[in-house]
C-alpha positions in Angstrom: 11.3 -50.5 -2.1 10.9 -48.3 1.0 8.5 -49.2 3.7 7.1 -46.9 6.4 8.1 -47.6 10.0 4.3 -48.0 10.6 4.1 -50.9 8.2 2.2 -53.9 9.7 4.3 -56.9 10.5 3.5 -60.5 11.1 6.2 -62.9 12.4 5.8 -66.6 12.0 8.3 -68.8 13.8 9.1 -72.3 12.7 9.5 -74.9 15.3 12.8 -75.9 13.9 15.7 -74.5 12.0 15.0 -74.5 8.2 17.7 -75.8 5.9 19.3 -73.3 3.4 17.5 -75.1 0.6 14.1 -74.8 2.4 14.8 -71.1 3.0 15.4 -70.5 -0.7 12.2 -72.4 -1.7 10.2 -70.5 0.9 11.6 -67.2 -0.2 10.3 -67.9 -3.7 6.9 -68.8 -2.4 6.8 -65.7 -0.2 7.8 -63.5 -3.1 5.1 -65.0 -5.3 2.5 -64.5 -2.5 3.4 -60.9 -1.7 3.5 -60.0 -5.4 -0.1 -61.1 -5.8 -1.4 -60.2 -2.3 -4.5 -58.0 -2.6 -7.1 -56.5 -0.3 -10.5 -55.8 -2.0 -8.8 -56.1 -5.4 -6.1 -53.5 -4.4 -2.5 -54.6 -4.7 -0.9 -54.5 -1.3 2.6 -52.9 -0.9 4.0 -56.0 0.7 7.3 -57.9 1.1 8.5 -60.9 3.1 11.7 -62.3 4.4 13.1 -65.3 6.2 15.4 -64.4 9.1 17.8 -66.8 10.9 16.5 -69.8 8.9 13.6 -69.8 11.4 11.3 -66.7 11.1 9.0 -65.9 8.2 8.1 -62.2 8.2 5.4 -60.5 6.3 5.3 -56.7 6.0 2.5 -54.6 4.5 2.9 -50.8 4.1 -0.7 -49.7 4.6 -0.1 -46.2 3.3 -1.1 -47.5 -0.2 -3.8 -50.0 0.7 -4.7 -51.5 4.1 -4.7 -55.2 4.9 -8.3 -56.3 5.3 -9.6 -59.2 7.3 -9.9 -61.2 4.0 -6.3 -60.4 3.0 -5.1 -61.4 6.5 -7.0 -64.7 6.1 -5.3 -65.3 2.8 -1.9 -64.8 4.5 -2.8 -67.3 7.3 -4.0 -69.8 4.7 -0.8 -69.3 2.8 1.3 -69.9 5.9 -0.7 -73.1 6.6 0.2 -74.3 3.2 3.9 -73.6 3.9 3.5 -75.6 7.2 2.2 -78.6 5.3 4.7 -78.4 2.5 7.7 -78.1 4.8 6.4 -80.2 7.7 6.9 -77.3 10.2 4.7 -75.6 12.8 4.4 -71.8 12.4 1.5 -71.2 14.8 2.8 -72.4 18.2 3.0 -69.2 20.3 4.5 -71.1 23.2 7.4 -72.4 21.3 9.8 -69.8 22.5 12.8 -68.7 20.5 16.0 -67.5 22.1 19.6 -66.8 21.3 22.4 -69.1 22.6 25.7 -67.6 21.6 25.4 -67.3 17.8 22.6 -69.8 17.4 18.9 -69.3 17.4 17.1 -72.1 19.3 13.5 -72.7 20.4 11.9 -74.6 23.1 8.3 -75.5 24.2 7.2 -73.5 27.2 7.9 -76.4 29.7 11.5 -76.9 28.3 12.1 -73.1 28.4 11.0 -73.2 32.1 13.4 -76.0 32.8 16.3 -74.0 31.2 15.4 -71.1 33.4 15.5 -73.2 36.5 18.9 -74.6 35.4 20.2 -71.2 34.6 21.0 -71.9 31.0 18.4 -69.1 30.2 18.5 -66.0 32.3 17.1 -62.5 32.4 19.8 -61.3 29.9 19.2 -64.1 27.4 18.0 -62.6 24.1 14.5 -63.8 23.2 12.3 -63.0 20.2 9.1 -61.0 20.6 7.1 -62.3 17.7 4.2 -60.1 18.8 5.7 -57.0 17.3 3.1 -55.0 15.4 5.0 -52.8 12.9 8.4 -52.3 11.2 9.6 -49.9 13.9 9.0 -52.5 16.6 10.5 -55.3 14.5 13.7 -53.2 14.3 13.8 -52.3 18.0 11.7 -54.7 20.1 11.9 -58.0 18.3 15.2 -59.3 19.7 15.3 -58.2 23.4 16.7 -59.4 26.7 14.3 -61.8 28.5 13.8 -59.3 31.3 12.4 -56.7 28.8 10.1 -59.1 26.9 6.5 -60.3 27.4 8.0 -63.7 28.1 8.8 -62.7 31.6 5.1 -62.6 32.5 4.9 -66.3 31.8 7.7 -67.1 34.3 7.4 -64.3 36.8 7.4 -66.9 39.7 10.8 -68.2 38.6 12.8 -64.9 38.0 13.5 -61.7 39.8 14.5 -58.7 37.8 
């Protein structure tokens, strides 16, 4: 199924790496959810994926039917159910994900700040911008160097670009 570059995207980041078994279970749940996801009784053209055993991504192509407030609420409620079932946190915006060699790690804001001070995270470290709005941004602005991300605003006193 093809999705427009303008398709809306929601990225939920788990506070820990999910096991392969958990990913398989979550993919089934995501597929079941997106297959039945509606807005005002209109089927949404939606899909979902799990990336790097850490990110749950929902995508809706609104060229067919737009995601309404109620349908977005349904997706949030669904993600809260996933949180409870798998004992993870998907809503902590200050749990910052970054790439360390071939591994994706995350750290609470204060730990991220310590890593910056120690130099284990620097302006070239790849971070994940989970605020991307659409598929085009997901493909081009999701994984970016720290210096090119919104994250830099949180720590502008610590870094010079």
